[in-house]
VOGU-3710 file (C-alpha; in Angstrom, 3 decimals, decimal comma):
1> mygfasrlfp> -125,063/45,347/-121,912  -127,551/43,803/-119,698  -130,127/46,477/-120,414  -129,444/46,123/-124,162  -130,079/42,460/-123,964  -133,313/43,025/-122,001  -134,477/45,424/-124,670  -133,979/42,670/-127,350  -135,271/39,738/-125,323  -139,021/40,048/-126,487
11> lcrsisgdgv> -138,087/39,886/-130,144  -138,756/36,708/-132,064  -135,425/36,212/-134,069  -134,793/33,368/-136,626  -132,428/32,970/-139,554  -134,469/35,553/-141,428  -137,358/37,909/-140,973  -138,231/41,113/-139,107  -137,060/39,869/-135,785  -133,487/39,841/-137,088
21> rqtlkaiqsh> -133,920/43,203/-138,732  -135,246/44,833/-135,587  -132,295/43,387/-133,776  -129,844/44,867/-136,294  -131,516/48,184/-136,250  -131,200/48,221/-132,479  -127,489/47,511/-132,805  -127,253/50,442/-135,365  -128,435/52,780/-132,598  -124,972/52,229/-130,943
31> ipldihevps> -122,610/51,586/-133,772  -122,734/52,411/-137,591  -123,783/48,957/-138,605  -124,159/48,123/-142,324  -127,192/45,886/-142,855  -127,099/43,622/-145,792  -130,045/41,859/-147,312  -129,288/38,665/-149,481  -132,367/37,452/-151,548  -134,085/34,155/-151,082
41> gtdvfdwtip> -132,818/31,537/-153,552  -129,261/32,929/-153,671  -126,558/30,088/-153,792  -123,941/30,452/-151,088  -121,484/27,682/-151,635  -123,445/24,377/-151,165  -126,260/26,159/-149,460  -129,236/28,299/-150,631  -130,769/31,284/-148,869  -134,091/29,965/-147,702
51> kewnirdayi> -137,454/31,619/-147,914  -138,122/34,449/-145,302  -140,101/33,657/-142,290  -142,248/35,966/-140,314  -144,627/35,286/-137,413  -147,423/37,521/-136,131  -149,489/35,249/-133,809  -149,894/31,557/-132,857  -151,930/29,640/-130,326  -153,593/26,500/-129,358
61> knakgerivd> -157,163/26,823/-127,943  -159,077/24,186/-125,944  -162,736/23,335/-126,325  -163,637/26,220/-124,130  -161,850/28,652/-126,473  -159,049/29,417/-124,169  -155,513/30,045/-125,285  -153,592/27,227/-123,530  -150,476/27,652/-125,518  -149,802/31,231/-126,603
71> fkksnlhlln> -146,961/32,555/-128,776  -147,542/36,047/-127,353  -146,717/34,900/-123,829  -143,397/33,160/-124,934  -142,173/33,020/-128,494  -140,480/29,751/-127,618  -143,884/28,183/-127,707  -143,809/27,989/-131,453  -141,570/25,649/-133,441  -139,343/28,326/-135,231
81> ysipvhkkls> -140,058/28,510/-138,945  -143,558/26,863/-138,603  -145,689/27,222/-141,746  -149,189/28,816/-141,419  -151,929/26,540/-140,096  -155,602/27,023/-139,012  -157,379/23,805/-138,192  -159,103/21,806/-135,488  -157,440/18,608/-134,320  -157,972/15,849/-131,912
91> ldelkkhlit> -155,554/15,397/-128,946  -153,892/12,330/-130,732  -153,460/14,395/-133,892  -152,190/17,336/-132,029  -149,684/15,216/-130,079  -147,696/14,624/-133,298  -146,923/18,262/-133,375  -146,163/18,807/-129,660  -142,443/19,019/-128,298  -141,729/18,797/-124,678
101> lpdqpdlipy> -138,770/18,000/-122,278  -139,660/15,061/-120,183  -136,347/15,283/-118,180  -137,006/19,039/-117,547  -140,866/18,968/-117,193  -141,173/22,783/-116,128  -139,394/24,169/-119,055  -140,349/25,091/-122,628  -137,928/23,781/-125,199  -136,514/25,835/-128,145
111> rtsyyketwg> -136,659/24,059/-131,526  -136,481/24,883/-135,251  -137,462/23,430/-138,518  -135,582/25,755/-140,901  -135,223/23,464/-143,941  -138,326/21,191/-143,735  -141,720/22,685/-143,921  -143,759/21,611/-141,075  -145,264/23,161/-137,834  -145,336/22,527/-134,117
121> fclshhqfeq> -145,558/23,929/-130,627  -143,211/23,601/-127,686  -144,643/23,421/-124,185  -143,766/22,142/-120,753  -144,164/18,402/-120,196  -146,341/19,092/-117,008  -148,746/21,071/-119,208  -148,642/18,269/-121,875  -149,545/15,712/-119,298  -152,717/17,828/-118,309
131> lddeiyevfi> -154,165/18,110/-121,683  -157,647/16,843/-121,929  -158,921/14,443/-124,660  -160,883/17,009/-126,714  -160,838/18,904/-129,907  -158,182/21,784/-130,157  -158,033/24,742/-132,401  -154,579/25,312/-133,851  -153,654/28,776/-135,341  -150,324/29,971/-136,788
141> dsslengsls> -150,366/33,234/-138,432  -146,958/33,030/-140,200  -145,602/33,649/-143,692  -142,947/31,752/-145,513  -142,120/33,384/-148,811  -139,411/34,826/-150,957  -137,600/37,651/-149,082  -134,008/37,834/-147,949  -131,538/36,895/-145,150  -130,374/39,851/-143,080
151> ygeyllkget> -126,926/40,382/-141,487  -125,042/43,260/-139,984  -121,410/44,251/-140,363  -119,220/46,963/-139,060  -115,585/47,578/-140,215  -113,449/49,596/-137,813  -110,345/50,741/-139,727  -107,149/50,565/-137,946  -103,573/51,657/-138,853  -102,968/48,285/-140,706
161> ddevllsaht> -105,136/46,172/-143,013  -104,664/43,072/-140,849  -108,003/42,291/-139,273  -109,661/40,816/-136,273  -112,891/39,082/-136,885  -115,428/39,197/-134,071  -118,782/37,353/-134,732  -122,108/36,720/-132,908  -125,118/34,764/-134,056  -128,435/36,556/-134,195
171> chpslandnl> -130,923/33,842/-135,094  -132,246/32,744/-131,544  -135,467/34,170/-130,266  -136,010/34,890/-126,412  -132,844/33,175/-125,296  -130,706/35,487/-123,088  -127,492/33,790/-122,835  -127,591/32,137/-126,316  -127,075/34,585/-127,754  -128,238/37,920/-126,490
181> sgialltfla> -125,428/38,011/-124,354  -122,883/37,758/-127,312  -124,789/40,350/-129,273  -124,747/42,849/-126,361  -121,083/42,197/-125,645  -120,077/42,657/-129,155  -122,071/45,734/-129,678  -120,629/47,472/-126,719  -117,108/46,270/-127,438  -117,407/47,806/-130,882
191> khlsktrqkl> -118,808/50,945/-129,443  -115,683/51,162/-126,954  -113,228/50,364/-129,678  -114,599/52,993/-131,974  -113,602/55,759/-129,616  -109,859/54,733/-129,386  -107,187/54,209/-131,896  -106,232/50,789/-132,942  -103,275/49,159/-134,723  -105,363/46,536/-136,302
201> tyrfifapgt> -108,719/46,711/-138,183  -111,701/45,128/-136,528  -114,540/43,495/-138,462  -117,757/42,836/-136,365  -120,498/40,475/-137,789  -123,882/39,886/-136,585  -125,395/37,198/-138,635  -127,738/34,163/-138,219  -126,037/31,010/-137,166  -124,515/28,813/-139,844
211> igsitwlarn> -126,243/30,033/-142,944  -125,246/33,685/-141,976  -121,602/33,078/-141,683  -121,724/30,967/-144,821  -123,335/33,874/-146,640  -120,770/36,264/-145,358  -117,922/34,021/-146,416  -119,367/33,363/-149,773  -119,876/37,198/-150,397  -116,430/38,234/-149,066
221> eekvknikhg> -113,926/35,665/-150,184  -111,473/38,364/-151,273  -111,358/39,857/-147,826  -110,694/36,701/-145,962  -106,778/37,044/-146,564  -106,686/39,957/-144,250  -108,144/38,188/-141,275  -105,348/37,135/-138,762  -107,261/36,648/-135,600  -111,023/35,884/-134,898
231> ialscvgdgg> -113,299/35,037/-132,055  -116,984/33,828/-132,181  -118,808/34,907/-129,134  -121,867/33,048/-127,484  -123,137/32,253/-124,095  -121,170/34,927/-122,302  -123,716/36,246/-119,728  -123,728/33,236/-117,177  -121,246/32,422/-114,491  -119,724/29,326/-115,957
241> gpvykrsrqg> -116,439/28,512/-117,359  -115,044/30,383/-119,124  -114,587/27,911/-121,916  -112,454/28,441/-124,979  -112,367/26,173/-127,987  -109,272/26,434/-130,089  -109,232/27,281/-133,800  -108,719/24,549/-136,367  -105,098/25,591/-136,514  -104,711/24,708/-132,852
251> dafidkaieh> -101,666/26,975/-132,250  -102,725/30,169/-133,691  -101,836/33,370/-131,953  -105,409/33,907/-130,856  -105,410/30,483/-129,308  -102,293/31,241/-127,313  -103,597/34,752/-126,395  -107,008/33,589/-124,985  -105,413/30,594/-123,260  -102,939/32,985/-121,513
261> vldhcgksta> -105,830/35,122/-120,398  -107,745/32,288/-119,099  -104,650/30,930/-117,173  -104,590/34,283/-115,306  -108,383/34,956/-114,892  -108,434/33,498/-111,391  -111,138/30,999/-112,200  -110,517/27,368/-111,383  -113,357/26,514/-113,729  -111,732/27,934/-116,893
271> ivedfspygy> -111,445/25,250/-119,754  -109,515/25,288/-122,966  -110,617/22,622/-125,473  -109,172/21,431/-128,767  -111,123/22,301/-132,006  -114,067/20,193/-132,996  -116,339/20,702/-136,049  -119,476/21,047/-134,004  -120,531/24,275/-132,355  -121,210/27,887/-133,533
281> derqycspgf> -119,949/29,877/-136,516  -116,382/29,194/-135,846  -116,766/25,928/-137,586  -117,516/27,880/-140,890  -114,654/30,298/-140,512  -112,368/27,193/-139,793  -113,656/25,077/-142,570  -110,646/23,700/-144,632  -111,154/26,067/-147,546  -110,679/29,054/-145,260
291> nlavglferg> -108,884/27,681/-142,226  -109,165/31,001/-140,399  -107,571/31,545/-136,852  -110,987/31,748/-135,241  -111,953/30,185/-131,844  -115,022/30,066/-129,833  -115,414/31,894/-126,409  -118,201/31,054/-124,009  -118,873/30,923/-120,393  -121,331/28,040/-119,989
301> khgvfpeyht> -120,593/25,469/-122,685  -123,293/25,255/-125,246  -125,378/22,179/-125,152  -124,295/21,373/-121,591  -125,631/23,837/-119,137  -129,147/22,750/-118,245  -130,779/26,116/-119,355  -129,540/25,594/-122,919  -132,214/26,079/-125,546  -135,019/26,208/-122,938
311> sadnldfikp> -137,194/28,895/-121,260  -134,778/28,894/-118,385  -132,337/30,762/-120,552  -133,981/33,983/-119,582  -132,978/37,428/-118,329  -132,659/35,906/-114,627  -129,998/33,488/-115,758  -127,529/36,023/-117,155  -126,070/38,628/-114,741  -124,570/42,135/-115,314
321> qhledsyqmi> -121,371/41,120/-113,527  -120,882/38,042/-115,710  -121,285/40,039/-118,893  -118,808/42,698/-117,562  -116,301/39,801/-116,578  -116,569/38,279/-120,097  -116,251/41,736/-121,614  -112,882/42,348/-119,552  -111,520/39,036/-120,675  -111,985/39,823/-124,398
331> cqviniiekd> -110,587/43,270/-123,841  -107,461/41,619/-122,310  -107,286/39,470/-125,451  -107,524/42,671/-127,772  -104,806/44,174/-125,550  -102,421/41,316/-126,349  -103,272/41,520/-130,008  -102,542/45,186/-130,208  -99,479/45,385/-128,010  -97,582/42,219/-128,533
341> efyintnpkc> -94,137/42,904/-129,922  -90,786/41,253/-130,646  -88,020/43,143/-128,768  -84,315/42,877/-128,840  -82,049/43,245/-125,849  -79,643/46,169/-126,587  -77,239/44,929/-123,806  -77,371/41,085/-124,358  -73,964/40,125/-122,913  -74,781/39,359/-119,271
351> epqlgkrgly> -77,250/41,283/-117,258  -77,303/44,972/-117,422  -76,834/46,873/-114,271  -80,417/47,886/-113,296  -79,512/50,041/-110,212  -77,395/52,525/-111,887  -80,243/53,251/-114,414  -82,743/53,771/-111,429  -84,754/50,833/-112,561  -85,195/49,276/-109,162
361> samggendrv> -86,874/52,424/-107,845  -89,092/52,393/-110,973  -90,459/49,003/-110,132  -93,309/50,109/-107,892  -94,108/49,415/-104,208  -92,988/46,479/-102,151  -96,024/44,375/-102,925  -95,117/43,963/-106,678  -91,408/44,725/-106,613  -90,494/41,053/-106,794
371> erqmamlwil> -92,794/40,452/-109,655  -91,639/43,334/-111,541  -88,027/42,465/-111,058  -88,651/38,887/-112,258  -90,525/40,192/-115,290  -87,598/42,579/-116,177  -85,245/39,621/-115,872  -87,381/37,407/-118,094  -87,746/39,985/-120,668  -84,046/40,860/-120,811
381> nqadgsnsll> -83,172/37,182/-121,065  -85,735/36,281/-123,689  -85,750/39,414/-125,937  -83,590/38,159/-128,740  -85,851/39,035/-131,573  -87,353/35,359/-131,740  -89,724/35,739/-128,699  -92,722/38,094/-128,571  -93,922/39,550/-125,415  -96,757/36,957/-125,365
391> diairskqpf> -94,221/34,173/-125,715  -92,302/35,625/-122,745  -95,496/36,062/-120,609  -96,417/32,423/-121,311  -92,908/31,025/-120,462  -92,630/33,220/-117,403  -96,212/32,555/-116,343  -96,694/36,204/-115,707  -99,681/38,242/-117,034  -99,064/39,796/-120,262
401> aliqevasll> -100,051/43,228/-118,961  -97,191/43,268/-116,577  -94,656/41,894/-119,255  -95,814/44,573/-121,675  -95,625/47,463/-119,028  -92,075/46,361/-117,858  -91,048/46,067/-121,481  -92,116/49,604/-122,069  -90,052/50,787/-119,195  -86,988/48,861/-120,332
411> eahellki> -87,386/50,358/-123,833  -87,590/53,938/-122,213  -84,215/53,206/-120,563  -82,840/51,977/-124,035  -82,348/48,481/-122,879  -84,822/47,110/-125,561  -85,593/48,111/-129,083  -88,159/46,708/-131,556
//
């Protein structure tokens, strides 16, 4: 996953253009991704697909002809979606088009202007303060013209039509955590699941933030009814959190499942937040006209960690072990989705005698014997057809994996039935 993120890091992505296409084609080398192109000018609910933006080169040269701000050194230097420009300006004129972070003077900010035609450059505040009062040459070799918006989709059919939606935004340029980490995790999760048999169907969406998910929803309204659970993934490569924002429903199965995983992840920094209409694409999936059970999973919380939307969100900021940790947590959530069942105790009048069935010896070693015995007692007590395994795991405060494993053992001994 880290290697894949590293490969994609140099590409200048935006809400449209060749950077997004190159990213989707790279994903396509791992999974059979369908790439869709939606023409500029297409109405998608209250929005319209904008003109396509592509960038070849951009710089600011000083009076000596030296490139002092160079897009080819960092694509964050250019205000994303800048219109083409070639002119000479005084320092005072140039300053109107420069963006810095005075509170983080060593960092280059990431900024965009998708829906207002303008241009600009981003640079460190230290460099800004060192600019001499002279004439500067500004050059932006970009195009903004009718084209299309690109998004990728992979549908992995399961035994049922009930779907799990997994979504990552693809619109940010060289930002490793936001959201190359999400793109990489989702790609390799899809690759892994494609090699195993699943009960549910999984729909993976790689699309530009906001306009991309709006476009997918506008083009797929008839498919939404099958989506039972969903997760938007972003900022999953740093060591923060983890942080989960509940769906608009607040008490959906996915909310309970992820909260349970975080309760048992062994991290004191884990946070579960209520839904808010600010964030990533979960807010489109959770808009009142759809109200899907889609939450947001992150490590560092967007907009809060200091590296957010700056040049510090680089490949040194994310770590392979954090990507792996995030991946494993999402896999635990999927395990819950796949294996949760409602069981009925076939011997509900008082506790069954476990010893004569050899269940005590089947409980494992001394280290986990007590935990397994308690799991067995909880399951037998709660398995009345109204509590699922996740319900029992939550009430007993025991990991779902343990509850599910012990339930399978009890079923094998005919003490439980579905």
